[in-house]
C-alpha positions in Angstrom: 0.0 0.2 0.1 2.9 2.5 0.8 4.5 1.9 -2.6 0.8 2.6 -4.1 0.7 5.9 -2.2 3.9 6.8 -3.1 3.5 6.5 -7.1 0.2 8.7 -6.8 2.3 10.9 -4.9 5.0 11.5 -7.3 2.4 11.5 -10.0 -0.3 13.9 -9.0 2.0 16.0 -7.1 4.2 18.7 -8.0 5.3 21.3 -5.5 8.1 19.8 -3.3 6.7 20.9 0.2 3.5 19.0 -0.4 5.2 16.2 -1.5 7.1 16.1 1.0 4.6 16.1 3.8 2.2 13.8 2.2 5.1 11.2 1.9 5.3 11.4 6.0 1.7 11.3 6.2 1.4 7.8 3.6 4.4 6.5 5.8 2.3 7.2 9.1 -1.0 6.1 7.6 0.3 2.8 6.9 2.4 2.4 10.1 -1.1 2.5 11.9 -2.7 0.3 9.7 -0.3 -2.5 10.1 -0.4 -2.0 13.7 -4.4 -2.3 13.9 -4.0 -5.4 11.4 -1.2 -6.9 13.2 -3.4 -6.5 17.0 -6.4 -8.6 15.5 -6.1 -11.5 13.6 -9.7 -11.6 13.4 -12.2 -8.7 12.5 -16.3 -9.0 12.2 -17.8 -7.4 9.1 -20.4 -6.8 7.5 -21.8 -8.3 3.9 -24.9 -6.3 2.3 -25.9 -9.7 1.2 -26.1 -11.3 4.2 -26.6 -8.9 6.9 -24.5 -7.1 9.4 -21.3 -9.0 11.6 -22.1 -12.1 8.3 -18.3 -11.9 7.5 -15.3 -13.2 9.9 -11.8 -11.5 8.5 -8.9 -13.0 8.9 -5.9 -10.4 8.4 -3.5 -13.4 8.7 -4.4 -15.7 5.6 -6.3 -12.7 3.7 -9.4 -14.7 4.0 -13.1 -13.3 4.6 -15.2 -16.3 5.9 -19.3 -16.3 6.0 -21.1 -17.3 8.7 -21.9 -21.1 9.1 -25.6 -20.3 9.6 -25.6 -18.3 6.6 -25.5 -21.7 4.4 -26.4 -24.3 7.2 -29.0 -26.7 5.6 -27.0 -27.0 2.3 -25.6 -29.8 1.0 -21.9 -29.7 -0.4 -23.3 -29.9 -3.9 -26.1 -27.3 -3.0 -23.8 -25.0 -1.6 -21.4 -25.7 -4.8 -24.0 -24.4 -7.2 -24.2 -21.5 -5.4 -21.4 -20.1 -5.3 -21.2 -20.0 -9.1 -22.0 -16.7 -10.9 -25.3 -15.5 -9.9 -26.4 -17.9 -7.3 -26.6 -17.2 -3.6 -22.7 -17.6 -2.8 -21.6 -15.6 -6.1 -17.8 -14.7 -5.2 -17.3 -17.6 -2.5 -15.3 -21.3 -2.5 -14.9 -23.6 -0.4 -12.3 -23.7 2.5 -10.3 -26.7 2.7 -9.7 -28.6 6.3 -6.2 -27.0 6.0 -7.5 -23.8 5.7 -10.1 -24.1 9.1 -7.6 -25.3 11.2 -5.4 -22.4 10.2 -8.3 -20.3 11.5 -8.2 -22.0 14.3 -4.6 -20.7 14.9 -5.5 -17.1 14.4 -8.1 -17.8 16.4 -6.0 -18.8 19.5 -6.8 -22.4 19.8 -3.7 -24.3 19.7 -5.0 -27.2 17.3 -7.0 -29.8 16.6 -7.8 -32.1 20.1 -10.3 -32.2 22.9 -10.5 -29.1 25.3 -11.9 -29.7 28.7 -14.4 -26.7 30.1 -11.5 -25.6 32.4 -8.6 -25.2 29.7 -7.1 -21.8 29.1 -8.3 -22.3 25.6 -11.8 -23.0 26.2 -12.2 -19.1 25.5 -10.7 -18.9 21.8 -13.3 -21.7 21.0 -15.9 -19.6 21.9 -14.7 -16.7 20.7 -14.5 -18.2 17.1 -17.7 -19.9 17.3 -18.9 -16.8 18.4 -17.6 -15.1 15.2 -18.0 -17.8 12.6 -21.9 -17.8 13.9 -23.4 -21.1 15.9 -25.2 -23.9 14.1 -26.3 -25.7 16.6 -26.2 -26.5 20.7 -25.8 -28.9 23.4 -27.0 -28.1 27.1 -26.7 -24.8 26.4 -23.2 -24.6 24.5 -23.1 -23.2 21.3 -21.5 -25.6 18.4 -20.5 -24.5 15.1 -20.4 -27.4 12.6 -19.4 -27.0 8.8 -18.6 -29.0 5.4 -14.8 -28.6 4.0 -13.6 -28.6 0.5 -11.9 -31.6 0.9 -13.0 -34.3 -0.6 -13.2 -38.1 1.4 -13.4 -41.0 -0.8 -15.7 -40.5 -4.0 -19.1 -39.1 -2.4 -18.1 -36.8 0.6 -16.2 -34.1 1.9 -14.6 -33.8 5.6 -16.6 -32.0 7.8 -15.2 -30.0 10.5 -16.3 -28.2 13.8 -16.1 -27.1 16.8 -17.9 -29.7 18.7 -19.6 -29.8 23.0 -19.2 -33.3 24.4 -18.8 -35.3 27.4 -15.6 -37.3 27.2 -16.1 -39.6 30.4 -18.1 -36.9 32.3 -16.5 -34.2 31.5 -18.0 -31.1 29.4 -15.6 -29.7 27.0 -15.2 -28.8 23.3 -13.8 -31.2 20.3 -11.9 -28.8 17.7 -11.7 -31.3 14.7 -8.5 -31.6 12.5 -7.9 -33.0 9.0 -8.8 -36.2 7.4 -6.9 -38.9 8.9 -7.1 -36.8 12.5 -9.7 -37.4 15.5 -11.7 -36.6 16.2 -13.7 -35.4 12.6 -16.0 -37.5 9.8 -17.5 -36.9 6.3 -20.3 -36.0 5.7 -21.8 -37.3 2.3 -22.1 -34.6 -0.8 -26.1 -34.6 -1.3 -26.3 -35.1 2.5 -28.4 -32.0 4.5 -28.3 -31.0 7.9 -29.7 -27.8 9.4 -27.1 -28.0 12.0 -24.3 -28.1 9.7 -23.2 -25.3 7.2 -20.2 -25.0 5.0 -16.6 -23.5 5.2 -17.4 -21.1 2.7 -14.5 -18.0 2.1 -13.4 -15.1 -0.3 -10.3 -13.0 -0.4 -10.6 -9.9 1.6 -10.2 -7.1 -1.2 -7.5 -4.9 -1.4 -7.6 -1.3 0.4 -7.0 0.3 -3.0 -10.1 2.4 -3.2 -10.2 3.7 -0.2 -6.1 4.8 -0.6 -7.3 6.9 -3.4 -9.9 8.4 -1.0 -7.4 8.7 2.1 -4.4 10.7 -0.7 -7.2 12.7 -1.9 -8.1 14.0 1.4 -4.2 14.6 2.2 -3.8 16.2 -1.4 -6.9 18.4 -0.6 -5.6 19.5 2.7 -1.6 19.7 1.8 -2.6 22.1 -1.1 -5.0 24.5 1.1 -1.7 24.7 3.1 0.8 25.7 0.2 -1.9 28.0 -0.8 -2.1 29.6 2.4 1.6 30.2 2.4 1.7 31.6 -0.8 -0.9 34.1 -0.2 0.6 35.1 3.1 4.0 35.5 0.6 2.3 37.9 -1.7 0.9 39.4 1.0 5.0 40.2 2.9 5.8 41.2 -0.6 3.3 43.9 -1.9 3.4 45.4 1.5 6.2 45.4 3.9 5.0 48.6 5.4 2.0 47.0 7.0 3.7 43.4 7.4 1.9 43.6 10.9 -1.3 43.9 9.1 -1.1 41.5 6.8 -2.8 38.1 7.4 
């Protein structure tokens, strides 16, 4: 982004003072944005098609995750068809099971495993469920179930979930992993379950449009500053005897 802003400044601005001022401001802007991004890997966002808070932006991977309840009840094949141009999920694609596991890491979850309610990792699990949306609950404990884009056999895909259950009487969460890892299982491609959504993602848009907007504001104020300096300089040259009265 910094390179983009510098190129726009060099192309659009001639005055050296204005150019230097804008360069400093653009560097400051990029540093502030970088600090904000690194301080929050997962951020809730709105989508005009699906409503407020319907996306989870993962700034680590550059992916925007559609809330699971939006696609709950869709089989894998139904959701896949809906990702085609003009479909309900146009612009999205299926996330692989590996990408879902990477989402765990962004949320602060150590990895696929079973975690008792007393574990320190319980809060990151609950926070992630809150972000991507619960598709079910058990004993008032929210759960998030989704079908991934990782094939398992000829006619099924791997399901990845944050699943509440009791292990030998102890309450906790099963954080599902990759095929071959436990826990986890596959769901047939034509199977529709109301408690299962689909893990769908799209790339986070580049900030080029608002980058131009920010630069336009900076140029406007910098030019006003330079114009004011030029007016004052002309006043000083035109009326040296009345310098105290020049504003």
